[in-house]
Structure formats: C-alpha cells, structure tokens
C-alpha positions as CSV (number, residue, x, y, z in Angstrom):
1,X,-6.9,-5.9,-12.2
2,X,-9.4,-8.0,-10.4
3,X,-8.4,-7.2,-6.8
4,X,-11.5,-6.3,-4.5
5,X,-9.3,-4.8,-1.9
6,X,-8.3,-2.1,-3.6
7,X,-11.3,0.0,-2.6
8,X,-11.7,-1.8,0.9
9,X,-11.1,-0.2,4.3
10,X,-7.8,-1.6,6.1
11,X,-7.9,-1.3,9.6
12,X,-5.3,-1.9,12.2
13,X,-7.7,-2.9,15.3
14,X,-4.7,-4.3,17.6
15,X,-0.7,-3.5,17.4
16,X,1.2,-1.0,16.8
17,X,2.9,-0.3,13.0
18,X,6.5,1.2,12.8
19,X,6.7,4.5,11.7
20,X,9.7,3.7,9.9
21,X,7.3,1.7,7.3
22,X,4.7,2.8,5.0
23,X,0.7,3.2,6.5
24,X,-1.9,0.5,5.3
25,X,-2.8,2.1,2.2
26,X,0.7,0.5,0.5
27,X,-1.2,-3.0,1.0
28,X,-3.7,-2.6,-1.4
29,X,-1.9,-0.3,-4.1
30,X,-1.3,-2.7,-6.7
31,X,2.5,-2.2,-6.0
32,X,5.4,-4.0,-4.8
33,X,8.9,-2.8,-3.6
34,X,11.7,-2.2,-6.1
35,X,14.2,-4.3,-3.7
36,X,14.6,-6.3,-0.8
37,X,14.9,-3.7,1.4
38,X,12.5,-0.8,1.0
39,X,10.7,0.3,4.4
40,X,8.9,3.2,2.6
41,X,7.1,0.5,0.3
42,X,5.9,-2.1,3.2
43,X,3.5,-2.0,6.0
44,X,5.5,-3.8,9.2
45,X,5.1,-4.0,13.3
46,X,6.8,-1.8,15.4
47,X,9.9,-3.2,17.3
48,X,8.8,-5.9,19.9
49,X,5.8,-6.3,18.7
50,X,4.0,-9.9,19.8
51,X,1.7,-9.6,17.1
52,X,-1.6,-7.7,15.9
53,X,-4.8,-7.4,14.4
54,X,-5.7,-6.4,10.8
55,X,-9.1,-6.1,9.1
56,X,-10.4,-5.4,6.1
57,X,-13.7,-4.6,5.0
58,X,-14.3,-5.5,1.4
59,X,-17.9,-2.9,1.8
60,X,-20.2,-5.6,0.6
61,X,-20.5,-9.3,0.7
62,X,-18.3,-10.8,-2.2
63,X,-17.5,-14.4,-4.0
64,X,-13.7,-14.7,-3.2
65,X,-11.8,-16.9,-5.3
66,X,-8.8,-16.3,-3.2
67,X,-6.4,-14.4,-1.1
68,X,-3.3,-13.3,-1.8
69,X,-0.2,-12.2,0.6
70,X,3.2,-10.8,-0.4
71,X,6.4,-9.8,1.1
72,X,10.1,-9.2,0.6
73,X,13.2,-8.8,2.6
74,X,16.4,-9.8,2.6
75,X,16.6,-11.4,6.1
76,X,14.5,-12.5,8.7
77,X,11.4,-9.8,8.2
78,X,10.5,-11.9,5.0
79,X,8.7,-14.7,5.7
80,X,4.9,-14.2,6.4
81,X,3.4,-15.6,10.0
82,X,-0.7,-15.2,10.4
83,X,-4.1,-16.7,10.5
84,X,-6.9,-15.1,8.6
85,X,-10.4,-15.7,9.3
86,X,-13.5,-14.5,7.1
87,X,-17.2,-13.4,7.9
88,X,-19.9,-12.0,5.8
89,X,-20.8,-9.9,8.7
90,X,-24.2,-10.9,9.4
91,X,-23.4,-14.2,11.5
92,X,-24.4,-14.2,15.2
93,X,-22.6,-12.4,17.9
94,X,-20.4,-10.8,15.1
95,X,-17.8,-8.6,16.2
96,X,-15.8,-6.6,13.1
97,X,-12.7,-5.7,15.4
98,X,-11.6,-8.4,17.8
99,X,-8.6,-7.6,19.7
100,X,-6.0,-10.0,20.3
101,X,-7.2,-11.4,23.5
102,X,-10.7,-12.4,21.9
103,X,-10.7,-15.7,20.0
104,X,-12.4,-14.9,16.2
105,X,-14.2,-18.1,16.6
106,X,-16.2,-16.9,19.6
107,X,-17.9,-13.8,17.6
108,X,-18.7,-15.0,14.2
109,X,-15.5,-15.2,12.4
110,X,-14.9,-18.6,10.8
111,X,-10.8,-20.0,10.0
112,X,-9.9,-19.9,6.7
113,X,-6.2,-21.0,7.0
114,X,-2.7,-20.8,9.1
115,X,0.4,-19.4,7.1
116,X,3.8,-20.0,8.3
117,X,6.2,-19.3,5.5
118,X,9.4,-19.8,7.5
119,X,11.9,-22.4,6.1
120,X,12.9,-25.2,8.5
121,X,16.1,-24.7,7.3
122,X,18.9,-22.2,5.2
123,X,18.0,-17.9,5.0
124,X,14.6,-17.1,5.0
125,X,15.5,-14.0,3.3
126,X,13.8,-13.3,-0.4
127,X,10.4,-13.2,-1.8
128,X,7.0,-14.8,-0.1
129,X,4.0,-15.0,-1.8
130,X,0.8,-17.0,-0.3
131,X,-2.1,-17.8,-2.1
132,X,-5.3,-19.2,-0.3
133,X,-7.8,-20.6,-2.8
134,X,-11.1,-21.5,-2.2
135,X,-11.4,-24.5,-4.5
136,X,-14.5,-25.0,-7.0
137,X,-16.9,-23.3,-3.9
138,X,-16.2,-19.6,-3.8
139,X,-16.2,-18.1,-0.2
140,X,-19.0,-15.3,0.3
141,X,-17.4,-12.8,2.2
142,X,-17.2,-8.8,3.7
143,X,-14.6,-9.0,6.4
144,X,-11.3,-10.5,6.7
145,X,-9.2,-10.5,9.5
146,X,-5.6,-11.3,9.9
147,X,-4.2,-12.3,13.2
148,X,-0.5,-11.7,12.2
149,X,2.9,-13.1,14.4
150,X,6.4,-11.8,14.2
151,X,8.4,-13.7,11.7
152,X,10.9,-14.3,14.4
153,X,10.0,-14.1,18.2
154,X,13.8,-14.1,19.0
155,X,14.8,-11.0,17.3
156,X,12.9,-7.6,18.1
157,X,13.2,-6.3,14.6
158,X,11.9,-9.5,13.3
159,X,8.5,-8.1,11.8
160,X,7.3,-9.2,8.1
161,X,7.8,-6.8,5.5
162,X,3.9,-6.9,4.0
163,X,3.9,-5.6,0.3
164,X,0.4,-6.3,-0.7
165,X,-2.7,-8.2,0.2
166,X,-5.0,-9.1,-2.9
167,X,-8.6,-10.3,-2.6
168,X,-9.8,-12.1,-6.2
169,X,-13.0,-11.8,-6.6
170,X,-14.8,-15.1,-8.4
171,X,-16.1,-14.4,-11.8
172,X,-14.0,-10.7,-12.3
173,X,-11.8,-9.9,-15.0
174,X,-9.1,-12.0,-15.6
175,X,-6.4,-11.9,-13.3
176,X,-2.9,-10.3,-14.0
177,X,-0.4,-10.7,-11.0
178,X,1.8,-7.6,-9.9
179,X,5.3,-7.7,-11.1
180,X,8.1,-5.7,-9.6
181,X,9.1,-2.5,-11.5
182,X,11.8,-2.7,-14.0
183,X,15.4,-1.2,-13.1
184,X,15.4,2.1,-14.8
185,X,19.7,2.6,-14.9
186,X,21.9,4.7,-16.8
187,X,25.6,5.2,-16.7
188,X,27.1,8.4,-17.5
189,X,31.1,8.9,-17.6
190,X,33.0,11.2,-15.4
191,X,35.1,14.0,-17.5
192,X,38.5,12.6,-16.6
193,X,37.5,9.4,-18.4
194,X,38.5,7.7,-15.0
195,X,34.7,7.3,-12.9
196,X,31.6,6.4,-13.9
197,X,28.2,7.7,-12.3
198,X,24.8,5.5,-12.6
199,X,21.6,7.1,-11.9
200,X,18.9,4.5,-10.8
201,X,15.6,6.4,-11.3
202,X,13.6,3.0,-10.9
203,X,11.3,4.7,-7.9
204,X,11.0,7.7,-10.1
205,X,11.2,7.2,-13.8
206,X,9.6,10.5,-14.9
207,X,12.9,12.1,-13.6
208,X,15.4,10.1,-15.6
209,X,15.5,12.7,-18.5
210,X,15.7,15.3,-15.4
211,X,18.9,13.7,-14.0
212,X,20.4,13.2,-17.3
213,X,20.0,16.9,-18.3
214,X,20.4,18.7,-15.0
215,X,21.8,16.6,-12.4
216,X,24.4,14.8,-14.3
217,X,26.6,18.0,-15.5
218,X,26.4,19.3,-11.9
219,X,28.1,15.9,-10.6
220,X,30.7,15.4,-13.6
221,X,31.9,19.4,-12.5
C-alpha cells in the first residue's frame, strides 16, 4: 500500500486527546472502524477542546502526490475542520512543533489547504473523506502540520472522530484505498426455537469459530 505515513512519527504538539479514544497510532495503521460509533478505533480530542496541532514527520523529504484524511461518526463528530501546512524542514527559522498561538507561516511552513466538510444543511453524520491533491507537480515534503478545530464549537463533544491519515507518495506503488472490514455475523437458534442469538465477530474474526463451538452452547443452556 502506498502510504508514506505508515512509518512516520505522529506527534500531538498542542492540545489534549480524549482518553476514551485511541492514541495517534490508529491514524496510520491502514485500518478504519467497523461502524459509526467506535471510539477505540478513532483519534479525537478531549471534551471541550478548542483545537489542537498534530505533526507528521515522514523521516525524509518525500515527493507527495496527495494527503487523505478519513472520519466516521453518526452525528456531529463526523465532519473535518482543519488547516494543513507542509515543510521540507530546511526552511529559514523552521519550527517543527509550533503551538497554536504561533502562526505557522512565520516559522517556515506553507499552507497546503483549508478543510471544512461540515454540510450547510442536514445531518452532518456519516463517512467523511478528504483528498488534498498536489496536481501535476508533487510537493516535496518531510513535515506536515494539522491545525485542527472542533467540528462543532457549540457542542463540547463536537470533536472529530479521525480514523486515518494517509500520505500518498508520487511514483510509489499502485494506490489501494482502505475499506471497512466485512461484517462477520452468524445467527444461532435457541434450544426452545423461540429465540435466536447473533454473534458479531467483525472486530475479532479469529474468535468466530470459538464463539460457535464454545460460547453458543453456554448461551443456549
């Protein structure tokens, strides 16, 4: 899979993550949640956060074709609101970890894009995907800086459920987009014929056989 961020260093340089969610590793593990409300499969900021800054160090200057971000939630935590900056790391007065009170443009960064996927009308929930394309001339980047804002400034829980951040290298292997895992569901009858039991092993398919052989007999009893 062509993702220069897979082995990159992710750092939260300003802001607080919500401890009910996953740590930064979930953003570059090549996986996405199995459903719309799965905190442990997403990175998100703490309740009431006004924003945060997240940096990615690719380890070396890399020709980047595009940067993609993914999020998923049933409600207000789905949309993405952020500005993303880039740098090679050799710029004059370069600051690799500017806090939120520092203008990135003043310390060697350049603005790539401003992102806001909030709908003007209707339900904000669902799957949100953003792709920032460099066009015909790849960006030569080592560092990325995400200046993240809440998806809702009126709701203290309005912090985006970020699932994945991919950095696509120009001229790299053929791109294969990540897909949600297929559901692993199996229905079993109750011993009295009036009830049924459903085992959902989507998050742990290796336990499906154990559930059928060991768990279901206990449940039926």
